[in-house]
N, C-alpha and C positions, 0 to 999 in steps of 0.2 A: 667697318666691312663685315657683312654677315657671313655665316658659316658656308653657305653655298658659294659666295663670291671668293672666299678664302680658298676653298677647295679647287675652284676653277683656276684661280691664279697659280696654285701649286701644280696642278696637272699640266698647265701650259707654261711652265717655267724653264724647261730645258729644250732648247732649239735643236732641230736637226742641223748638223754641220756637213755640208757637202764636201766630199773628199777632194783635196787639192793635191794632185799628183806632182805638182812642181815642188811642193814642200815635203811630201811623203813618198819617197821612192824606195826606201828599204822595206823589207817584209815587216820588220818590227814597227816601223812608222805607219804602215798601212793598217796593220792589225790594231794599233792604238787609235787610229782615225776611225776605225769601224765602231768604236764605242759610241759615236755620235750619229751613226747611220741606223738603218732598220733591218728587220727580218733576220736572215741567217748570218749576215755579216756582223750584226751586233752580237748575236749569240756566239760567234766565233771569237769576238773580242772578249766576251765574258769568260769563255773557256781559257783564253790566253791569260786573263787576269787571275783566275783561280789557280791555273798551272803555276804561275809565278809565285803565288802565295804559298802553295805547298812546297815548292822548291826552296823558298826562303825560310820555311819553318825548320829550325835546327833539329827538331825531334821527330819530324814526320818520316815514316817509311812508306814509300810509294809502290803500290801494286799496279801492274799494267796488264790488262786483259786484252788479248789479241785474237780476234776472230775474223772470218772472211778470207778471201783469197788475196791477202795483202802481199805476200812474197811473189807469187806469179804476177801480181799487178804492178810490180816495180817499187815496192816500199821496203825491200830487204835492207838496204843501207840506211834508210831512215831509222828503222827499229834498231839496227846495229849501232848507230850513232847515239841513240837515246841511252843505250847501255854504256857505251864508251865514255860519254860525258855525264854519267850519273844522273840522268833525268828520271830514271826509274830504278827501283831497288829489288823488285821481285817480278818475274815474268810468268804469267799464266797464259798458255797458248793452246790453240787447237793442234792436233797432231799433224794436220795437213800443212800448216805454215812451217812447222819444224822439218817436216819431210821435204818440202820444196827448198828450204834453206840448205839441207844436206845435199839435195839433188844438185843445186848450183855449186856447192862446195866441191863437187866432184868434176867440175869443169863443164857441166851441162848447162843448157840455157832454156829460157822461155822466149817466145818470139811474138812480135807484133803480128796479129792476125786480123780477122774480121768475123762478125757474127753473121754476115750475109753470105753464107756458103753452104753447100750441100754436105751435111754431116755424115751421110752414108759414104760419100767420097773420102772424107777425112778418115773414116774407119778403115776403108780399103788401103789408105796410105799409112795407117798406124800413126795418125796425128790426133792427139787429144786437144779438145777445145775448152777453154775457160772463158766464156763469153767472147771477147775479141783477142784472146791470147792463145797461142799454140804451143805445144810441146811434143817432143818425140816419144811416143808410147813405148818404143823398144828400149829407150833409155830409162823410162820409169820402171820397166820390168827388170832391167839390170840393177837399178837402185834397190828394188825390192829384194833381189837376190842377195845383196849385201847384208840385209837384216835377217835373212835366213841363216846366215853363218856368224853374224856379229856376236851373239851371246857366248860363243865358244871362247871369246877373249875376256869375258867377265867372270867374276866370282859366281859359282854355281849356287845361288841363293836368291831370295826374294829382294827385289830392289824397289825403292820408291822411284817415281819418275824423276825427281830431283837428282837422285844418285845416278840414274841411267844417263840423263843428259849431261851431267857433269863429266862422266867418263867418255861419252861420245864427243863432247866439245873438246876434250883433251886431245883427241886423235885427229881432229879437223885442222888442216893447215891454212885454209883460206882465211886471210885477215878480214874479209868482208862478211864472214859468216856470223849470224846472230848467236848460234850456240858456241862457236869458238870465242867470241867476244865475251859472252856471259861467263864462260869458264875462266877466262883470263881476269875478268873483273870480280869474280866471286859472286855473281848474281845467280840466285837459285831459279831454276826453270822447272815449272810444274806443267804437266800435260794430262789433265783428267780425261781427255779423249784420245789417248795414245793408240788405243785399239782401233779407232775410227780413222785410219790413215794407212799409207803404204808401210810405215814403220810397224804398225800393229799387225798388218797382214804378213810381213816377213817374219816377225817374232812368232806368230801363230804357227807358221810352217815349221820353224825351228822346234817349238815345244811339241808339236805333233810328231815330228820325226825322232824326237829324243825323249819320249814320254817315260820310258822305263828307267832311265838313268838320270833324268833331268830334275833338278830342283830350282832351276832358274825361273823367274817369273816377275811380273810387275805387280806390286802390291799397292793398289790405289787407296786402301784404307790407311796405309802408312803415310801416304801423301796428305790425307786429312790431318793426321796428327802433326806432321811436320809444318804445314802451312799455318795451322792453328797456333803453334808455338811462336811463330814470327809475330803474329798479331798480339799475342799475349805479352811478349816482351817489349813490344814497341810502345812508346809513350803516346804517340799519335800515328794515325794512318791516313793516307790519301789514296784515292783510286782514279785510274784513267782507263776508260773502256773504249776500245775501237770495235764497233758493232756490239754484239751481245752474246747470245748463246751460252754455251757451257762455261767459257772463261769468265764471263761476267757473273753468272750465277755462282760459280765456284768461289770467287772472291767475296761475293755478297753473303754467302752462307757461313762465312767464318764466324761472324758475331753470334748467330743462333747456335752454332756448334760450341762456341765457348760457353754459352749459357748451359747447354746440355751437360758439358763437362764440369759445371759448377763454378765457373769463373765469372767475375764481373766483366761485362762485355759492352763497353761503350762503342757506339757506331763509328764509322769512318768520319773524319773531320773535314776532309776535302774530297770533292768528287767532280769529275768531268767525263763527258762521254760524247763520242762522235757516232751518230747513227743515222740511218735512212729509214728506220722503222717508226711506227706510230703506236702510242700507248693504247689506243682504242681497240686494237686487235687482241690485246691480252697477252701478247708474247713478251718475253723478258728483254729482247733487243730494244723494244720501244718503251719499256717500263721506266717511269719517271723516278727521280730521286725522292720526290714527295711520297710516292707509294712505298718506297723502300723504308721510309721512316716508321711505317706501321709495323714493320718486322723488327725494328731496332737495328737495322743494317746501316742506317745513316743517322747521325746525330741531328737533333732539331736545329742546332745552330750551324750546321755544316755549310761551308762555302761550296756552292755547286753550280754547274752550268752544263747545258746540253746544246749541241749544235746539230741540226739535221742537214747533213752534207755528205757527199761521197768521201769516204776516208782517204782515197787516193788524192783528194784535193786538200781536205782539212788537216790531215796529219802532217804532211810535209810543211805546210804553212806555219803550223804551231811550232814545230821543231825548229824550223829555220829562224823564226822570230826569237825563240829562246836562245839559240846559238849566238844571236847578235847581242844578247844580254850577257856580255863577258864577265862582268863582276858578279852577277847572280850565280853563274856556274862556278866561278873561281872560289866563291865563299862557301859553296855547299860541300859538306863533309861526306865522304864515302861511307856507306853502311857495309860493314864487314860482318858476316855471319859465321860464328864459331860453332861447328857441329861436332858432336861425338856420336857417330852412328846416326840414329834418328832423333837424338836429343840435341836441341839448340841450347847451348850453354850461355851464349852472350851475343848481343849485337853491339859491335864496336863502331865508333864514329871517328874517322880519321880524314885528314886533308887529302884531297885528290892529287 
């Protein structure tokens, strides 16, 4: 057999297998069946496979980047369960998602709406629209008012966002809250865009009204130092991005930051992302993991996968499929971070 024939035989060696829903009725079974289909279903199966690999790695610390309007979109408990069941070890989120998490922790709600409506009428009714989701604007303002006063309960000093959300999570009573669960599980929460949210607006009012006697503030440079230490002490790292934007870039830049600090900086060894963006526009949300290798952010041998799908579809499917892998989660040790101020002394591994 000549070279061309051998290549043709190799390329035509794996058959498409049509999904048999009589045999595959669980989410786990369907995602595994997707390995033999095409397009984004196969990419979702690849993400599932890489996700299981990073969860199985006894040394991997998993960073989760959360962007987009996922909490208003109904994904709050999905992210909360990822923390509860130790599917992620570090959360980096937009300020908006954490704001909406707090909003719901106060007993307020987001509502099923429609995009086909007169937005001028919504403004008159003080209803805010997030595509096809509605919320009461008067309750957003009430939530903003909380953050205008909240710093009075904290130490009058500069806080990293990790410290800030640790204290906020401590005060939340709602068991379905992302921040409350992160606090209980000892998961560090970083928010490099805290100022770009209702939380930041409220804190800005507080600082403006108390400028003469105030030393409270958010130190985002302290955040850099703290998250860098996590990567520095971790033997291996994995990343899981929903969307892109600042959370993705913030996690991606840890490796270049380590280099600037003079440390050896191996890239992430596992990487998956759910995105609806495209690489050709040059934005980070669509940036491929191949491109990230040029920056040293991803190792050449990294197990990686990307699925182009709405996160409100892809994320719950991946999480539900992992939840059905009971032994996988049972065997994964919890990562515990031992902090002394902004110094990370140790990452401990203990049974969940």
